[in-house]
N, C-alpha and C positions, 0 to 999 in steps of 0.2 A: 504493499502498498503505500501511496506517497505521505513523505512526511511534510503535509504542509511549513510547517515551521524553521522542518531544519534548511528547505529547497529555499525560501524565503531569507533565509540568514547566509547562503550559497551565494545567493542572486546581491544582496547586499552590500557579504565583502570582495566580489568581484568587479560592483559601481561606486565602491571603491575606492582600490585598484587602478580605472578605469580617469575617475577624478584626481589620482595623482600623476595622469601624464601620459596615461598611457594612447587618448586618445582622438591626438592628433592630427593623427595620418589617415584617419576612417572614412572619412569624405567622399560617398558615394555618388552623391551626386551635385549639378554644377545649378547657381544660381543663373539664372535670364533678364533679372532686374537691368532697366538701363537708368541708373540710377544712380548719378555721381557724386562723390563726394563721401563726410561720414555722416547726413543724413538716414535713418532710416525710413520714412517716408517721404514722400511728393504729393501732393493737391492739386488736380489740375481743377481751375477754378472759373466757369461760364453762368450765362443772368441764366436765372430761371423761368422756364418756361409753362404754362397752367398742361396739367396733364403730365409731366414730372415726380417724381414723389416728394412728397411731401420733408420725409426724411433728411435727404439730399442740401435740404436750404442748409447753405453756413450762414448763424443768425448770428453773433457776432462777426463780420464783416457787412454781412446787412444792413445791419444798424445804422454802423455810420456813412451805407449811402441810402438810406430810405425818408422817400417812396421812389426814388427816379428808379432802385433798383434791386433785388430779390437774387441774390448770388445764392449761386449753389459746388458744392461738390460732385466731380465733376469723375474723378477719379483718386481711388489713391489706390497707388503700389507699396509694397513693401519693400524689402531685404530680403529678407527671410523665408524659407525655404522648408514649408511644412515637410513632416516625416509621412506620410503612411506604411507600418506593418502591418503584413496580412499574414496571421501567423493560425499555422497547421496542425485540428486537434483531433483529429481520423486517427481511428487501430492504428495503422499503421506506425503513427504517429510514433503509437508509446507500448508496441514490441521491446521485452528487455534481454540486454544483451551487457557482457562483458558485468556482469556484478547486474549494482544497479541503473547503471547506462543509460540508457532508448538517447534517441533518435527527440524526441521529446524532452528533456532537456536542456542537449546542445540548443537548442530552441527557443528555448528561453532563456541561454547565454548570449547568442545572438540581439536574442531581442534588448536583452540589457544594452550589449555594449553600445546595437546603432544607435537608442535611443539618444547613452551618454554624452555619445558624437554628438546628435544632433544638439543635444541641452547645453553642451563644451560651446557649441556656436550660434548658445541664442532660438532656438528657431521650435518650432509647434512639436507637439510628438500626440499623434491619431494610432488609436489600436484598433485591430480589429481582427475576428476571427471567422475560420469555416471547420465545421467536420465538429466540433462541439456540440454538447446539446445546451448549453445557457450559452451558445453566441451571441458578439456583441458586435458593440459598434461604437468608438472610447475618437467624441472628435476631439478636433486638431489642439491642444494648452498645450500653455507653457511647464514647465517641471519636470517629475516626474513621476505626478500621482497620475498620470492615466496607463506609466507600466506597469507598476505594483500592485492596481487594480486590474489591469489584463492576467498579470501574473496568479493573483489570487484564484480569479474566478476560472485559468486554464486548469491548476493544478488541484481548484475543487475536485471541475470534472469527475480530471484523471484518477483522482482519489474514489470515485463513486462508480471509476471504470472495472479499479481494480479489485475494488470490494464484491463484484459480481461477477469476474472468475473466479476468487480462489471459494466463493461464498457455494461456487458447484462448480466443477468439471462437467461433467453431464448434459447437466440441462445450463445449454449454454443460450443469453440472453442476448441477440444481436446490438451492435451501438448504434442509437439510433441519431440523424444529425439533425441543427433543425438548419442549417443556411451551405446549403452547397458551398467548391466554387466559386462559379458566374456566379452565382448570388452576390457572393464574397464580390467580386468587377465587379459588378453593377453598380449596388450598395459607394464605393470606392466613387465612380466615372461620376454616380450625379449627386454628390456631396461635395466628394473635395474638389470645388471648381476650380481654384487662382490653382496653381504648378506647385510640386512638388514633386518627391520622391518617394516612391512609392519602389519597397520592396515585397515577394510574394516569398512566406518561406515555409516551404513545402519538403516534404519526400516525390511530392508529385508519382505518384506510385500508383494509383489508378490509368490516370493520366499517360501514366510509360506504357502501361501494359493493356487498350486499351477499351477502359471499362468505361470510363464515361473522357468526354473530353471539352477543350476550354469554347467559348464563343467567340473567334478568329477575330469577330465585332468589334467583340467590345475592349480584345487586348489592343487594337487598329486605336479604338479612341484612345486611350491609353495614352498612348506612345505619340500620337498627333496630341495631346493638353499637357502633355507630359516634359513635350522634345526628348533628350535623352537622358532618362532621369526614372526609368520603368528595370527592375532589376527581379531577377531570379537568383535565388538560392534553394538552390535543393541540393537537400541530408539523404547522407548513406554512410554507412558502415560497415567495409568489411568485414567485422567481427560478427556481425552479423546472421551468418553463413558461419559459425564457428568448428563446423565437422566440415573442416576443407580438405575432407577426403576419407582415405578402409575402408573397410568394406563393411556388407551388412544393411540394415537397412535405418532409416530415421523418420521417427512418427512427428508431423507436422502437421498443424494447427494452423486451421485462417482468420486471424484474432478479430473479425469483423462477422461473419459465417458461423465460428463452434464447428466450423466442419474440420474431419483429422482428413490428414492425406500422407501416403507411408513416402520416402524417396532414397532412389540409391544413396550412398552413405559419396560412393563416388562420382555422382554428378556432381559434388558443389560446386568445383571449379568452373565445369561447362555454364549453371544459372547462375555465378555469378562473372562470367565473361558476358555473357549475351546480355542479363541486366546494367550491365557497363555501354553494349553497345547500344542497351535501347536508353541508354539517357544520354548518348552522343547526338544522335537522332532526336532527341525531342531539342538537345539545345542549339540543333544543326535550322528546327524551324521557328524556334524562339530569336533566334538571328537575324534569321531572314526578315522577321516582322520589326528587327531595329529593338528586340530584346538584349542587356548579357545579362549570361547568365555564371555561374558559379558556381560546383560541387562541390561543396563540404562534409569532411567528416568528423567525428570526436579526435580525433589523432590532427594535432597541431591546426586547428582551425583560426587562431588568431591572425595568423601569420598568413597562411593561404588568405585570408579574409585581406587583411593591410596589404598584400601585395596587390593582389587584385585592385582594393579601391585605389592605389597611390599609380597601376599599370590604366582605370582612370581617370585618371587626374591627367597624365602623363598628355595622353589621349586629345581631351580635352582643351590643351594645350595648345598642341600640334596642331 
C-alpha cells in the first residue's frame, strides 16, 4: 500500500534539493513574449466603444479624460510561461518492480522537478490528470500549492488501488478511470488559452499497443497554440521485466483487467526489444506532429532530463 506521508516526505526532500540550486538547467519551454525590458506586463490602451466588455475599461485613466473619452485595456501580455503538467494514473503506471519502485513514483518526482523549475522562474503551475478515479484539473496558480494537492490526490487513489489488489487476488476489481487521455487533452486546449508549456507524463502503454489512440486534431491544436512548447515524457523501466530470461514460464497478471497469462521466461528479451521498437515508432509519430519526446526510467532520470532541456534550449537559440 502507498504510504502517503512517506511519499510526500520524499517529494518535499526532492523539492528542498531543487531549491538549493539544481533547477536552473531544466527549462523545457521557450517564452514567445514580445515584451521588452524588465516589466512583466504590457497594456495596450484604446478607446472603449459600445459592445466592448465593461470589465475592460481602465477607470483610473478614464477619469483623467472623462467625459470626452472612455479608455479600455486592449491587451495584457505577461512574460510568464505557465506550466501545464498532465499526469497519467492508469494502472500500468502503478506496477511495482525493484521493491516499491514504480513508474507512478517516477512520475511524481518528475512533477515536482518540473513544477519547481517553473516556480523558480515565477511561472504559474497547472496540474491535471487522467486515468484515475479522482481525475482533476487545477488551473494555473503561483506557488507549490497545486503541485502537492495533485500529489496527495494521486497517492490517495493509488493507495485505494493497492488495497483492492491486496484484498482479493482472485476476485479482481477493474480500475475505473474518470477521464481518458483525449478528454484530458481537450480540457487543456479548452481551458489554457494563453501560451504555455504543456508536458504529458505517461508510459503511453495503451497508445503504443493500439488499445486506444490519441486524437490527432487535439495534438495539432495544442502544437498550434503553444508553438514548440508541447513535450511528452514517456516513462519506462527495464527492471519491469525482472525475469530477463531463463527456462520455464512466468505467470503475469494484467493489472487493469486482472487476467492471468503464462509467458515463457525466455521471451523476456524479445518482449523488451519489441516494446522499445514500439516506443520509437510512437516518438517518430510525435516528432512528425512537432512534439518533442523523451523516454525516462528510474535510472539516471534527472541527468537525462537536464540534458534534454539543455538540448531544447540550444536548438531554440540556433
